[in-house]
C-alpha positions in Angstrom: -51.3 11.0 -23.2 -49.4 8.0 -24.3 -48.2 8.0 -27.9 -46.0 4.9 -27.8 -48.6 2.4 -29.0 -49.0 3.7 -32.6 -45.3 3.5 -33.5 -45.7 5.4 -36.8 -42.7 5.2 -39.1 -42.5 7.3 -42.3 -40.8 5.5 -45.2 -38.9 7.2 -46.6 -38.5 10.5 -44.7 -37.1 12.4 -47.7 -39.6 11.9 -50.5 -41.4 13.3 -53.6 -44.7 11.6 -54.3 -46.0 9.0 -51.8 -45.1 8.2 -48.2 -45.8 4.9 -46.5 -46.7 5.1 -42.8 -46.0 1.8 -41.0 -48.3 1.2 -38.0 -49.3 -1.8 -36.0 -52.7 -0.3 -35.1 -55.6 0.9 -37.2 -55.4 4.6 -38.0 -58.4 6.9 -37.5 -57.0 9.8 -39.4 -53.8 11.4 -40.7 -53.3 15.2 -40.6 -50.5 16.9 -42.5 -49.3 20.3 -41.3 -46.8 22.8 -42.6 -43.8 23.6 -40.4 -45.7 26.7 -39.2 -48.7 24.7 -38.1 -51.0 25.2 -41.0 -53.2 22.2 -41.7 -52.8 21.2 -45.3 -55.1 18.2 -45.4 -56.7 15.4 -43.3 -57.3 11.9 -44.4 -60.1 10.4 -42.3 -60.0 6.6 -41.8 -57.3 6.0 -44.4 -57.3 2.6 -46.2 -54.8 0.4 -44.4 -52.8 -2.6 -45.8 -51.4 -5.2 -43.5 -48.4 -3.0 -42.6 -49.7 0.5 -42.7 -51.0 3.4 -44.8 -49.8 4.9 -48.1 -50.6 8.6 -48.7 -50.1 10.8 -51.8 -48.2 14.0 -50.9 -47.4 15.0 -54.6 -49.6 18.0 -54.2 -47.5 19.5 -51.4 -44.9 22.1 -52.2 -41.2 21.4 -51.4 -40.5 21.8 -47.7 -40.8 20.5 -44.2 -44.1 19.1 -42.9 -45.4 17.4 -39.8 -47.5 14.2 -40.2 -49.9 13.5 -37.3 -51.1 9.9 -37.1 -54.2 9.5 -34.8 -55.5 6.2 -33.5 -58.3 6.4 -30.8 -56.9 8.7 -28.1 -53.3 8.2 -29.1 -51.4 10.3 -31.6 -47.9 10.5 -32.9 -46.2 13.2 -35.0 -43.4 12.7 -37.4 -41.3 15.1 -39.5 -41.5 14.7 -43.3 -39.2 16.5 -45.8 -40.6 16.9 -49.3 -38.1 17.4 -52.2 
């Protein structure tokens, strides 16, 4: 599996309410997992601006999460730290 085509970048990595995911490709879904692998939520076909996707993570508790960005058969996972 090649995950280099999505190039997902979380801005900022340390955050409180919203996170912006910069992508060059359309995103099919975004999955947010706890550090133990529990799926917190999925956003199917998120609305995308010219540069990426903004998601609300204000409902998550403080901690470390993994954000999986899926586009077709490609996926990329990034660490997110919520204050």
